[in-house]
C-alpha positions in Angstrom: -14.9 -13.7 0.1 -12.5 -11.7 2.1 -9.9 -9.3 0.6 -6.4 -11.0 0.2 -3.9 -9.4 -2.1 -4.2 -5.8 -0.8 -4.6 -7.0 2.7 -1.1 -8.8 2.6 0.5 -5.5 1.7 -1.5 -3.6 4.5 -0.4 -6.3 6.9 3.2 -6.1 5.9 3.5 -2.6 7.3 1.3 -2.8 10.2 3.2 -3.0 13.6 2.4 -5.8 16.2 -1.0 -7.1 17.2 -4.1 -5.0 17.6 -6.3 -5.1 20.9 -9.9 -4.7 20.2 -12.6 -3.6 22.8 -16.2 -2.3 22.2 -17.3 0.7 24.2 -20.9 1.7 24.1 -22.0 5.3 23.9 -25.1 7.5 23.2 -24.7 9.1 19.8 -26.4 12.0 18.5 -28.5 11.7 15.2 -26.0 12.0 12.2 -26.6 14.2 9.4 -25.8 13.1 5.8 -22.6 15.1 5.7 -21.5 14.2 9.1 -18.5 12.2 9.1 -19.1 8.5 10.1 -15.7 8.0 11.7 -13.8 10.0 14.2 -10.6 8.9 15.7 -9.5 10.1 19.1 -5.9 10.9 20.3 -6.1 7.7 22.6 -6.6 5.5 19.3 -10.4 5.0 19.7 -12.3 4.9 16.5 -16.0 5.9 16.8 -18.4 5.0 14.1 -21.9 6.5 13.6 -23.6 5.4 10.4 -27.0 6.7 9.5 -29.7 3.8 9.3 -31.4 5.8 6.6 -28.4 5.6 4.4 -28.0 1.9 5.1 -31.6 1.3 4.2 -31.4 3.3 1.1 -28.2 1.6 -0.4 -28.5 -1.8 1.1 -32.2 -2.3 2.1 -33.4 -3.4 5.5 -30.7 -5.2 7.4 -30.6 -6.8 10.7 -26.9 -6.3 11.4 -24.3 -3.9 10.5 -20.6 -4.5 11.0 -17.2 -2.7 10.3 -14.8 -4.9 8.4 -11.1 -4.0 8.5 -7.5 -4.9 9.1 -7.7 -4.3 13.0 -7.5 -8.0 13.9 -4.3 -9.4 15.5 -1.3 -8.8 13.3 -3.5 -6.7 11.1 -5.8 -9.7 10.0 -9.2 -8.8 8.6 -11.7 -8.8 11.3 -15.3 -7.5 12.0 -16.8 -5.2 14.5 -20.4 -5.0 15.2 -22.3 -1.9 15.4 -25.5 -1.4 17.5 -28.7 0.2 16.3 -29.5 3.1 18.5 -32.4 5.2 17.2 -31.7 6.4 13.6 -27.9 5.3 13.7 -25.7 2.3 13.9 -23.0 3.1 16.2 -19.8 1.7 18.2 -16.5 2.5 19.3 -13.5 0.3 18.5 -10.1 0.5 20.2 -7.7 1.3 21.5 -5.9 0.7 18.3 -2.3 0.8 18.0 -0.6 3.4 15.6 -0.8 2.6 12.0 -2.9 2.7 9.0 -6.1 0.9 8.9 -8.6 0.1 6.0 -12.3 -0.8 6.5 -15.8 -1.0 4.9 -19.2 -1.1 6.0 -21.2 -4.2 5.7 -24.9 -5.1 6.2 -26.0 -8.6 6.9 -22.7 -10.1 5.7 -23.1 -9.6 2.2 -24.0 -6.0 1.4 -20.8 -4.0 1.5 -20.9 -0.1 1.4 -18.1 2.4 1.2 -18.1 5.3 3.7 -19.0 8.3 1.5 -17.9 10.7 4.3 -14.3 9.6 4.1 -12.3 10.7 1.0 -9.3 8.5 2.0 -9.9 5.4 -0.1 -8.2 2.5 -2.0 -8.4 2.8 -5.7 -8.1 -1.0 -6.1 -10.7 -1.5 -3.6 -13.7 0.7 -4.2 -15.6 -0.1 -1.1 -12.6 0.4 1.2 -11.7 3.6 3.2 -8.8 4.2 5.3 -7.8 6.1 8.4 -4.6 6.7 10.3 -3.8 6.5 14.0 -0.8 8.5 14.9 2.0 7.3 17.4 5.7 6.9 17.7 5.7 3.4 16.3 4.0 4.8 12.9 6.1 8.1 12.7 7.3 7.2 9.0 3.7 6.6 8.1 2.5 10.2 9.0 2.5 12.8 6.5 5.8 14.7 6.0 5.7 18.5 6.9 3.9 20.3 4.2 6.2 21.2 1.2 9.0 18.9 2.3 8.2 15.7 0.5 8.7 14.3 -2.8 6.2 14.2 -5.8 4.3 11.2 -7.3 3.2 11.3 -11.1 2.0 8.8 -13.5 4.5 7.6 -16.2 2.8 6.1 -19.4 4.9 3.7 -21.5 4.5 1.0 -24.3 5.0 -2.7 -24.0 4.3 -4.9 -27.0 2.2 -2.1 -28.5 0.1 -2.0 -25.3 0.0 1.1 -23.0 1.1 0.5 -19.5 1.6 2.9 -16.7 3.6 3.2 -13.6 3.8 5.6 -10.6 7.1 7.5 -10.1 8.1 9.2 -6.9 10.8 11.7 -7.2 12.7 13.0 -4.1 12.4 16.6 -2.7 14.5 19.1 -4.7 14.6 16.8 -7.8 15.7 18.4 -11.0 15.3 17.0 -14.4 18.0 19.3 -15.8 20.4 19.5 -12.7 23.9 18.2 -12.6 22.9 15.4 -10.2 21.5 12.1 -11.5 19.6 9.8 -9.3 19.9 6.1 -8.7 16.5 4.3 -9.4 14.5 1.5 -7.5 11.8 -0.5 -9.2 8.9 -1.7 -7.0 6.8 -4.7 -8.2 3.4 -5.3 -7.0 1.8 -8.6 -6.2 -0.7 -10.4 -8.5 -3.9 -8.6 -8.7 -2.5 -5.5 -6.7 -2.5 -1.9 -8.1 0.4 0.4 -8.0 -1.7 2.6 -6.1 -1.9 0.0 -3.3 1.6 1.2 -2.3 0.3 4.5 -1.7 -3.0 3.8 -0.3 -2.2 0.9 1.9 1.7 0.8 1.8 1.9 4.6 2.6 5.0 4.4 0.4 5.0 8.2 -0.4 4.8 9.0 3.4 7.7 6.7 4.2 9.9 7.9 1.3 9.1 11.5 2.2 9.9 11.1 5.7 13.2 9.2 5.2 14.3 12.0 2.8 13.3 14.7 5.4 15.3 12.9 7.9 18.4 12.3 5.7 18.0 8.7 6.3 18.1 7.8 2.5 20.1 8.5 -0.4 18.0 10.6 -2.8 16.7 8.4 -5.6 13.8 7.9 -8.0 11.4 5.1 -7.2 9.2 3.5 -10.0 6.1 1.5 -8.8 4.5 -0.9 -11.0 1.1 -2.7 -10.6 0.2 -6.4 -10.8 -0.1 -6.0 -14.5 3.3 -4.5 -14.7 6.5 -6.1 -16.1 5.9 -9.9 -16.1 9.3 -10.7 -17.7 12.7 -9.4 -18.3 11.8 -7.8 -21.7 9.1 -5.9 -20.3 11.0 -4.7 -17.3 13.7 -3.4 -19.8 11.0 -1.5 -21.6 10.1 0.1 -18.4 13.7 0.9 -17.4 14.0 2.6 -20.9 10.9 4.6 -20.5 12.2 5.8 -17.0 15.6 6.7 -18.3 14.2 8.7 -21.2 12.1 10.8 -19.1 13.8 11.1 -15.7 17.3 12.2 -14.7 18.5 8.9 -13.5 21.8 7.0 -13.4 21.6 4.1 -16.0 24.5 2.0 -15.0 23.7 -1.3 -13.0 25.5 -0.2 -10.0 22.8 2.3 -9.4 19.7 0.3 -10.2 17.7 -1.9 -7.8 14.6 -4.0 -8.1 12.3 -5.3 -5.2 8.7 -6.6 -4.8 6.0 -8.3 -2.8 4.6 -11.8 -3.4 4.5 -12.2 -7.2 6.4 -9.0 -7.6 9.1 -10.4 -5.5 9.2 -13.5 -7.5 9.5 -11.3 -10.7 12.4 -9.4 -9.0 14.2 -12.5 -8.4 13.5 -14.0 -12.0 14.7 -10.8 -13.7 17.9 -10.7 -11.7 18.8 -14.4 -12.2 17.7 -14.4 -16.1 19.9 -11.5 -16.7 22.5 -11.0 -13.9 24.4 -7.8 -13.7 21.5 -5.5 -14.7 20.7 -4.8 -11.0 23.0 -4.3 -8.0 20.5 -4.6 -5.6 17.3 -7.0 -5.4 14.8 -7.4 -2.7 11.9 -10.2 -2.5 9.3 -10.2 0.2 7.2 -13.3 0.3 8.3 -14.0 -3.4 7.7 -17.7 -4.3 11.0 -19.3 -5.2 10.6 -22.0 -7.8 13.1 -24.3 -9.7 12.2 -22.3 -13.0 13.5 -19.2 -11.4 17.1 -20.7 -11.6 19.7 -20.8 -9.0 22.6 -18.3 -8.7 26.0 -19.4 -9.3 29.3 -17.9 -8.5 29.4 -16.5 -12.1 25.9 -15.3 -11.8 25.8 -13.7 -8.4 26.6 -10.2 -9.3 24.1 -8.3 -7.1 25.9 -6.3 -4.5 23.2 -6.8 -2.1 20.1 -9.0 -2.0 17.3 -9.4 0.6 14.7 -12.1 0.7 11.8 -12.4 3.3 9.7 -15.5 3.0 6.6 -16.7 4.9 7.1 -20.3 6.1 5.3 -22.7 3.6 5.5 -20.4 0.6 
């Protein structure tokens, strides 16, 4: 089964279609601690996977492929490696600028994570990631050291159950300063983790870079996972927990909610169920249903709304 939920988030931030070409080369034997992946400035990803590691962890295999989001429009695709001596190897590219996720698979069913790549995806244990730099992906690159914001985990209670969310605070944030901050609540899709926004969406890099450039108003951003607020009451519990711990503005004029997929639908439902609690709402591929309600002149209190839907959804 191919990954779906996290892949959609990854695809949403990738730019354009990816061109793929295989270029053969003569690799040297790979030591156990030698990185399996190297990325050149031209956007070529070179893979050198020790055959001994494959055999020790997946048994004897007749083929090894790299699966990843390097297909057209960031779709999931396969790139076959060639056995040369004691390694499986190949070169993929040139790839366009952006973030890529991948895993190593033997004989179509035996998935392995690259143990030499520490950049992974918390919700997808077999996945690793790599970044191809370029002008079109400037916002996805790491901000200059020491100039970005911070991410921490907020633990709170919902119906006597413990929940958690990730909270990004902007550069120079002060919990005791004179300035209070607007707050944006980001809702994940069903089955997605809050960390997907960081591992696959590069949300921290985007927020850091926008802040460094002065392109966004300083704000606190709260990220919920797929098991986050499912209804208006749960979202209120999260909002209260945020207001109690962080120096944020509590009035609706400085509150916003947005989400992807089911998270986008949750954002719309929360806004329609209790108009006036958010001044801004965004839904990205969120399913619109009759049960969500329809905004009326009386209920349309959001200062700004944004809805992006895929045809047929």
